[in-house]
C-alpha positions in Angstrom: 62.0 18.1 33.6 60.7 19.3 30.2 63.2 20.3 27.6 62.8 24.0 26.6 62.0 23.1 22.9 59.7 20.2 23.6 56.5 22.2 24.2 56.9 24.3 21.1 57.5 21.2 19.0 54.4 19.3 20.3 52.3 22.4 19.8 53.4 22.7 16.2 52.6 19.0 15.6 49.1 19.5 17.0 48.4 22.5 14.8 49.4 20.5 11.8 47.2 17.6 12.8 44.1 19.7 13.1 44.6 21.9 10.1 42.0 21.6 7.2 42.9 19.2 4.4 44.0 20.7 1.1 41.0 21.4 -1.2 40.5 18.9 -4.1 42.1 19.9 -7.3 39.8 22.0 -9.6 40.0 19.3 -12.3 38.4 16.8 -9.8 35.6 19.2 -8.9 34.8 19.7 -12.6 34.8 16.0 -13.2 32.3 15.4 -10.4 30.0 18.0 -11.8 30.2 16.5 -15.2 29.5 13.0 -13.8 26.3 14.4 -12.1 25.0 16.3 -15.0 23.5 13.3 -16.9 21.8 12.1 -13.7 20.3 15.5 -13.0 19.3 15.9 -16.7 17.6 12.4 -16.7 15.7 13.1 -13.5 14.6 16.5 -14.8 13.4 15.0 -18.1 11.6 12.2 -16.4 9.9 14.6 -14.0 8.8 16.8 -16.9 7.4 13.9 -18.9 5.6 12.6 -15.8 4.1 16.0 -14.9 2.9 16.8 -18.4 2.1 13.3 -19.7 -1.5 13.9 -20.4 -0.7 16.9 -22.6 1.3 14.5 -24.8 -1.5 11.9 -25.0 -4.6 14.1 -25.4 -4.8 16.8 -28.1 -8.3 18.2 -27.9 -10.2 20.7 -30.0 -12.2 22.1 -27.0 -14.8 24.2 -28.8 -18.2 22.9 -29.6 -19.0 22.4 -33.3 -22.5 21.8 -34.5 -22.9 18.8 -36.8 -24.8 20.8 -39.3 -21.7 23.0 -39.8 -19.9 19.9 -40.9 -22.5 18.8 -43.4 -24.6 16.5 -41.1 -27.9 18.2 -41.3 -29.8 15.2 -39.8 -27.5 15.0 -36.7 -28.6 16.3 -33.4 -26.8 17.7 -30.3 -26.7 15.0 -27.6 -26.1 15.9 -23.9 -25.5 14.0 -20.8 -24.5 14.9 -17.2 -22.0 12.7 -15.5 -22.4 11.8 -11.8 -20.0 14.6 -10.9 -22.1 17.2 -12.8 -19.7 17.4 -15.8 -21.6 18.1 -19.1 -20.8 15.7 -21.9 -21.9 16.6 -25.4 -21.9 14.8 -28.8 -23.6 14.1 -32.1 -26.6 11.8 -32.5 -27.7 10.5 -35.8 -30.8 8.5 -35.1 -31.3 5.2 -37.0 -33.7 5.4 -39.9 -34.6 1.7 -39.8 -35.3 -0.6 -36.9 -33.3 -3.5 -38.4 -30.1 -1.5 -38.6 -27.3 -1.2 -36.0 -26.4 1.8 -34.0 -22.7 2.6 -33.7 -21.4 4.0 -30.4 -18.3 5.8 -31.6 -15.2 6.5 -29.5 -12.8 8.9 -31.3 -9.1 9.2 -31.3 -6.8 11.5 -29.2 -6.6 14.5 -31.5 -9.2 17.1 -32.6 -12.9 16.8 -32.3 -16.0 15.2 -33.9 -16.0 17.6 -36.9 -12.9 15.9 -38.2 -14.9 12.6 -38.3 -18.0 14.1 -40.0 -17.4 12.4 -43.3 -16.9 9.1 -41.6 -20.1 9.4 -39.6 -21.9 10.1 -42.9 -20.7 6.8 -44.4 -21.6 4.9 -41.3 -25.2 6.2 -41.4 -25.7 6.0 -45.1 -27.7 2.7 -45.0 -30.0 3.9 -42.3 -27.8 2.9 -39.3 -27.5 5.2 -36.3 -24.4 6.8 -34.9 -23.8 8.3 -31.4 -20.4 10.0 -31.0 -19.6 11.7 -27.8 -16.7 14.1 -27.1 -14.4 13.1 -24.3 -14.0 15.5 -21.4 -12.1 18.6 -22.6 -13.1 17.9 -26.2 -15.7 19.5 -28.4 -17.8 21.2 -25.8 -17.6 18.6 -23.1 -16.5 19.9 -19.7 -13.9 18.5 -17.3 -10.4 17.2 -17.7 -9.4 14.2 -19.7 -8.1 11.0 -18.1 -8.5 7.3 -18.7 -10.6 6.7 -15.6 -13.0 9.5 -16.6 -13.3 8.3 -20.2 -14.1 4.7 -19.1 -16.7 6.0 -16.5 -18.3 8.3 -19.1 -18.4 5.5 -21.7 -20.4 3.3 -19.3 -22.9 6.2 -18.7 -23.2 6.9 -22.5 -23.9 3.2 -23.2 -26.5 3.1 -20.4 -28.3 6.1 -21.8 -28.1 4.8 -25.4 -29.5 1.4 -24.2 -32.7 3.3 -23.1 -33.3 4.2 -26.8 -31.9 1.2 -28.6 -31.8 -2.5 -27.7 -28.2 -3.6 -26.7 -28.2 -6.3 -29.4 -28.3 -3.5 -32.0 -25.4 -1.5 -30.5 -22.0 -1.8 -32.1 -19.0 -0.2 -30.3 -16.7 1.5 -32.7 -13.2 2.6 -31.5 -10.8 4.7 -33.5 -7.1 4.8 -32.5 -7.2 5.9 -28.8 -10.9 5.0 -28.7 -10.1 1.3 -29.4 -9.1 0.8 -25.8 -12.3 2.5 -24.6 -14.4 0.3 -26.8 -12.7 -2.9 -25.6 -12.9 -2.0 -22.0 -16.6 -1.3 -22.3 -17.2 -4.5 -24.3 -15.5 -6.5 -21.5 -18.1 -5.2 -19.1 -21.4 -5.0 -21.2 -23.4 -7.0 -23.7 -23.5 -5.5 -27.2 -23.8 -6.7 -30.8 -20.1 -6.4 -31.6 -16.9 -4.3 -31.5 -15.1 -2.6 -34.4 -11.5 -1.4 -33.9 -9.8 1.0 -36.4 -6.0 1.2 -36.1 -5.8 -0.3 -32.6 -2.7 -0.4 -30.3 -1.6 -3.3 -28.1 -1.7 -0.8 -25.2 -0.8 2.9 -24.7 1.8 1.7 -22.3 3.6 -0.3 -25.0 3.4 2.6 -27.4 5.0 4.8 -24.8 7.7 2.3 -24.1 8.5 2.2 -27.8 8.7 6.0 -28.0 10.5 6.6 -24.7 12.7 3.5 -24.1 14.8 5.4 -21.6 11.9 5.9 -19.2 10.4 3.5 -16.6 7.1 3.9 -18.4 5.2 1.2 -16.4 5.9 3.2 -13.2 5.3 6.7 -14.5 2.4 6.4 -17.0 -1.0 7.2 -15.5 -3.3 6.3 -18.4 -2.1 3.0 -19.8 -5.2 1.8 -21.8 -4.4 -1.9 -21.5 -6.2 -3.3 -24.6 -4.0 -6.4 -24.4 -5.8 -7.2 -21.2 -9.3 -5.9 -22.1 -9.7 -8.0 -25.3 -9.3 -11.2 -23.4 -12.5 -10.5 -21.5 -14.7 -9.7 -24.6 -17.2 -12.3 -25.7 -18.7 -10.4 -28.6 -17.4 -10.6 -32.2 -14.6 -8.2 -33.0 -13.7 -6.7 -36.3 -10.2 -5.1 -36.6 -8.9 -3.1 -39.5 -5.6 -1.4 -40.0 -3.6 0.3 -42.8 -0.1 -0.9 -43.6 1.1 2.7 -44.0 0.1 3.6 -40.5 3.0 5.7 -39.0 1.3 6.3 -35.7 0.5 2.8 -34.5 2.4 -0.1 -36.3 0.2 -2.5 -38.1 1.9 -5.3 -36.1 0.2 -4.0 -32.9 -3.2 -5.0 -34.2 -1.8 -8.4 -35.3 -0.6 -9.0 -31.7 -3.9 -7.8 -30.3 -6.0 -10.0 -32.5 -4.1 -13.1 -31.3 -5.1 -12.2 -27.7 -8.8 -12.3 -28.4 -11.0 -15.3 -27.8 -10.6 -18.0 -30.5 -13.0 -17.6 -33.4 -14.2 -14.1 -32.2 -11.8 -11.8 -34.0 -11.7 -10.9 -37.7 -8.8 -8.8 -38.9 -8.5 -7.0 -42.2 -5.4 -5.2 -43.4 -5.5 -2.5 -46.1 -2.4 -2.1 -48.2 -1.0 1.5 -48.4 -3.6 3.0 -46.1 -2.7 5.4 -43.3 -3.6 5.6 -39.7 -7.4 5.6 -39.3 -8.3 4.0 -42.6 -10.9 6.1 -44.7 -14.1 4.1 -44.7 -14.8 4.6 -48.4 -11.6 2.9 -49.3 -12.6 -0.6 -48.4 -13.6 -0.9 -44.7 -17.2 0.1 -44.9 -18.4 -2.7 -47.2 -16.3 -5.1 -45.1 -17.9 -3.8 -41.9 -21.4 -4.3 -43.3 -20.6 -7.8 -44.5 -19.1 -8.7 -41.1 -22.2 -7.3 -39.3 -24.6 -9.2 -41.6 -22.8 -12.5 -40.7 -23.3 -12.0 -36.9 -26.2 -14.3 -35.8 
C-alpha cells in the first residue's frame, strides 16, 4: 500500500531532476566572448589579406603612355598578343649598332614605364637597344596581373625579341619585382647575361618579414622564388643594390648572390643609394664594364 504523501514527493523529485540548469553567470558569458574575439579577428584579418593579396603586391598605372611623351623620341610602341588573346604593349628602343646588347627589361611592382624613361635613356645611350613591356594591367596592357601570367608573358616576349636579335646579344634586366621574372626566364632560356637591381630573396620571404603573424607560405599565391630560380641560371649575373634601400633590405641581395652558381655572380653595393639605384650614380659604367668582360 502506497503512503498518501509518497506520490507527491516522487513527482516533486522528478520535476526537479528534469528542470533546466541555471544559466551561466553573465561574467562567464562575457569572458567567453572576449576569449573568442582575438580568434575571430585573426581569421577575419587573414581572410582579408588572402582575398586582396594581389592588390598589395601590384600597384599598376593602367593607362598607356607614349614614350615620346616621356622624352624618348626614338622609342616605338611594341605590341604582342598572348595565347589567350590579351594585348601586351611596351616600349621598343631599337639598337643602333649590331655589336651592342639589347636589354629586355622587367619593371617593378609600382607605376608604369614612364617612371623609368630616364633609365631607359641611359641604357640606350651607347647604341644599345631596350625592350620594356608592361605587365598585364599596367600601362595599356590588358588582363589581370599574376605571377603565372607574368612568367608566361616573359617567355613570349623573349621569343618575339629573339626573332629580331640573336639571343647572345640579349641581356635580361630585372628591377625590384622584375628581378624574379628575369631570373625565372634566365633559368629556362639562353641569353647573354642577367642584371638584377635591388633584388629580393623571394616575395614570400618579404611577406613573411612584413606579416610574421600570418602563415604566408600557405596563403601567398605569387611567391616569386628567386632563391630557387638563381640556382638554375648558367649565365653571368650582375647584382647591384643601394645600402639605403628601405623596401628590400640590402642583405637580401647578399643572400641571393650566395645561392648563384660559383663564379657566375658579381655583386656591387652603392653606399647611401635608395631602392632602385639611379643608373647615373654608378651602376651604368659598372654594367658596361661587366658586359664587356663577358666572353
